[in-house]
C-alpha positions in Angstrom: -0.2 -0.2 0.3 1.4 3.4 -1.0 2.4 5.2 2.0 0.9 8.5 2.9 2.5 11.8 3.7 1.7 11.3 7.6 3.4 7.9 7.3 6.6 9.4 5.6 6.8 12.3 8.2 6.5 9.9 10.9 9.1 7.9 10.1 11.7 10.4 9.3 10.9 12.2 12.8 11.4 9.1 14.3 14.9 8.3 12.4 15.8 12.1 14.0 14.8 11.2 17.1 17.4 8.7 17.3 20.6 11.3 18.1 23.7 10.0 15.9 26.8 10.8 17.2 30.5 9.0 17.0 31.3 10.4 20.6 27.8 9.1 22.0 29.0 5.6 20.6 32.5 5.9 22.3 30.6 6.3 25.9 31.1 2.4 26.6 35.0 2.6 26.6 35.0 6.2 27.4 36.6 7.1 31.2 34.9 10.6 30.8 31.7 9.4 32.2 32.8 6.1 34.0 31.6 6.4 37.6 34.6 6.9 40.5 36.7 7.8 37.4 39.6 10.2 38.5 39.1 13.7 36.9 41.0 14.7 33.6 43.3 17.4 34.3 44.9 18.4 31.1 44.1 21.4 29.0 41.9 19.9 26.7 38.7 21.2 26.4 35.8 19.5 28.8 33.1 19.9 26.5 34.1 17.4 23.3 31.5 14.9 24.9 28.5 17.5 26.0 29.1 19.6 23.0 31.4 18.5 20.0 32.0 20.6 17.5 34.7 20.3 14.2 37.2 23.0 15.9 36.6 21.0 19.3 37.4 17.8 18.0 40.3 19.3 15.6 42.2 20.8 19.1 41.2 17.4 20.7 42.7 15.0 18.4 45.9 17.2 18.4 46.5 17.3 21.7 46.1 13.6 22.2 48.7 13.1 19.6 51.3 15.5 21.2 50.5 14.0 24.7 50.7 10.3 23.1 53.8 11.2 21.6 55.4 12.4 25.0 53.8 9.2 26.3 55.5 6.8 23.9 58.6 8.6 24.3 58.5 8.2 28.0 57.6 4.7 28.4 60.5 3.4 25.9 62.9 5.5 28.3 61.5 3.6 31.2 61.6 0.3 29.6 65.0 0.7 28.4 66.7 1.8 32.0 64.6 -1.3 33.3 66.1 -3.8 31.3 69.4 -2.2 31.3 69.5 -2.3 34.9 68.1 -5.9 35.4 71.0 -7.0 33.1 73.8 -5.3 35.1 72.4 -6.3 38.3 71.3 -10.1 37.6 73.2 -13.0 38.4 74.5 -13.4 36.4 75.0 -10.8 34.6 73.6 -10.6 30.9 75.8 -10.4 28.4 75.3 -8.8 24.7 77.6 -9.6 22.1 78.0 -7.1 19.5 76.9 -9.4 16.3 73.5 -9.9 18.8 73.3 -6.1 18.5 74.0 -6.6 14.8 70.8 -9.1 14.9 68.8 -7.0 16.6 69.2 -3.6 15.0 68.5 -5.6 11.2 65.0 -6.9 12.6 64.3 -3.3 14.1 64.7 -2.0 10.5 62.5 -4.4 9.3 59.8 -3.9 11.9 60.2 0.0 11.2 59.9 -0.7 7.7 56.4 -2.6 8.4 55.2 0.0 10.7 55.8 2.8 8.1 53.6 0.8 5.6 50.5 0.0 8.5 51.1 4.0 9.2 50.3 5.0 5.7 47.8 2.4 5.4 46.0 3.9 8.7 46.7 7.6 7.2 44.7 6.8 4.0 42.0 5.1 6.0 41.8 8.0 8.3 41.4 10.3 5.1 38.8 8.4 4.0 37.0 8.1 7.1 37.2 11.9 7.4 36.2 12.6 3.8 32.8 10.2 4.2 32.3 11.8 7.9 32.0 15.2 5.9 29.7 13.7 3.3 27.2 12.0 5.8 27.4 15.5 7.6 26.0 17.2 4.8 23.8 14.4 3.9 22.3 14.3 7.4 22.0 18.6 7.2 20.2 18.3 4.0 18.0 15.6 5.5 17.0 17.5 8.4 16.2 21.0 6.0 14.1 18.4 3.9 12.4 17.3 7.0 11.6 21.0 8.1 10.1 21.9 4.7 8.4 18.6 4.7 6.8 19.5 7.8 5.6 22.8 6.4 3.8 21.1 3.2 0.0 20.6 5.0 -0.1 24.3 5.9 0.7 25.2 2.7 -1.8 22.9 1.0 -4.3 23.8 3.1 -3.5 27.3 1.7 -3.6 26.4 -1.7 -6.6 24.5 -1.6 -8.4 27.8 0.2 -7.1 29.5 -2.5 -8.5 27.3 -5.1 -12.0 27.8 -3.6 -12.0 31.1 -3.3 -10.8 31.4 -7.0 -13.6 29.1 -8.0 -16.1 30.8 -6.4 -14.9 34.0 -7.7 -14.8 32.7 -11.0 -18.4 31.6 -10.7 -19.4 35.3 -10.3 -17.7 36.9 -13.2 -19.3 38.2 -16.0 -20.7 35.7 -18.7 -17.2 36.2 -21.0 -16.3 33.1 -22.8 -12.9 34.0 -22.6 -12.5 33.6 -18.3 -14.0 30.2 -18.6 -11.8 28.8 -21.1 -9.7 25.7 -20.2 -5.9 25.6 -20.0 -5.4 24.1 -23.6 -7.9 26.9 -25.1 -6.3 29.2 -22.7 -2.9 28.8 -24.0 -3.9 28.9 -27.5 -5.8 32.3 -26.8 -2.8 33.4 -25.6 -0.5 32.7 -28.6 -2.5 34.0 -30.9 -2.9 37.1 -28.7 1.1 37.3 -29.0 1.3 36.7 -33.0 -1.0 39.8 -33.1 0.6 41.7 -30.8 3.9 41.2 -32.7 2.2 42.1 -36.0 0.8 45.2 -35.0 4.5 46.1 -33.2 6.2 44.9 -36.8 3.4 47.4 -38.3 4.7 50.3 -35.8 7.9 49.6 -36.6 7.7 50.2 -40.3 5.6 53.2 -39.5 8.5 54.2 -37.6 10.8 54.1 -40.0 8.7 55.7 -42.7 7.9 58.6 -40.5 11.2 60.3 -41.4 10.3 59.8 -45.2 7.1 61.1 -44.8 8.5 64.3 -43.1 10.8 65.3 -45.6 7.7 65.0 -47.8 5.3 67.3 -46.1 8.5 70.0 -45.5 8.8 70.0 -49.8 5.1 70.1 -50.2 4.6 73.1 -47.4 7.9 74.8 -49.1 5.6 74.5 -52.2 2.3 75.7 -51.2 3.8 78.8 -49.4 4.3 80.3 -53.4 1.0 79.2 -54.5 -0.5 80.8 -51.1 0.9 83.7 -52.1 -0.5 83.6 -55.7 -3.8 82.9 -53.9 -3.3 86.1 -51.8 -2.4 88.1 -54.9 -5.5 86.6 -56.7 -8.1 87.3 -54.4 -7.2 91.0 -54.2 -6.9 91.1 -57.8 -10.8 89.6 -58.2 -11.6 91.9 -55.1 -10.4 95.2 -57.1 -11.7 93.7 -60.4 -15.3 93.6 -58.7 -14.7 97.0 -57.4 -14.1 98.4 -60.7 -16.6 96.7 -62.7 -19.4 97.3 -60.2 -18.7 101.2 -60.8 -17.3 101.2 -64.1 -19.5 102.1 -66.9 -17.2 101.6 -70.2 -17.1 98.0 -70.0 -13.5 97.8 -68.2 -15.1 95.5 -65.6 -15.7 92.8 -68.1 -11.9 92.3 -68.6 -10.8 92.3 -65.0 -13.3 89.7 -64.2 -12.1 87.0 -67.3 -8.7 87.5 -65.5 -9.6 86.9 -62.2 -11.8 83.7 -63.6 -8.2 82.3 -65.4 -6.5 83.1 -62.2 -9.0 80.6 -60.1 -8.8 77.9 -62.7 -4.8 78.0 -62.5 -5.1 77.9 -58.7 -7.4 75.2 -59.0 -5.7 73.2 -61.4 -2.4 73.3 -59.3 -4.4 72.3 -56.4 -5.2 69.1 -58.0 -2.0 68.1 -59.0 -0.3 68.8 -55.8 -2.8 67.2 -54.1 -3.2 70.4 -51.4 -6.5 71.3 -50.4 -8.0 74.8 -49.8 
């Protein structure tokens, strides 16, 4: 049967309730928590077992290395002195020949070589353990973060469900616009068509903007050509008015000639406007 969200969250929280710590695993062989054990007098950090951290563990490791090196030197010195005193005060005294020393030195060289190889293997093993420890620490932090996010999912789901109900209620109360009640595929298709139309309009606007300077220059040329025509129009209108006055006040028939000239100027003006496409 498929696991529900609650089952997964409960299982993860149950696993996290079990504290994972190498320091805690070493408690059965540690003397720091053993009843009746003497109190440690070294200057090492005292909270390594209560609140371990990479810095405190590194400091403790360096301290122990230095301490064990001193203890080994002291142990070898004491054992050597004890063996020497037993050899010279024994009955009979133990006498060591030169050949025996040579043989022991040869054995010592072989033992040191073997010990060096073992130290190299131990160093490689320690590096692998440190790398795996860091990787496990990163994975544990990621799992903790994901667990925290997983615990927030029910609240988010509930909020999304409430928002969905609200949106559905708002959709039913909206107007009868068919575009507002389309399914997702139809909405996407409509949106695509609107984008295409918008792109076409943008292209048309760009084309019009590119042709705007040319149209502006043509308009300027037409305005320059129109100014002489306007001055000619003004002159023709003034002449026509003057001809009308003369015709009305003339008695010898000279007004008819001026009227003919005025009609001719007006016809010329109309013809030029038709040719140039200029409205009065």
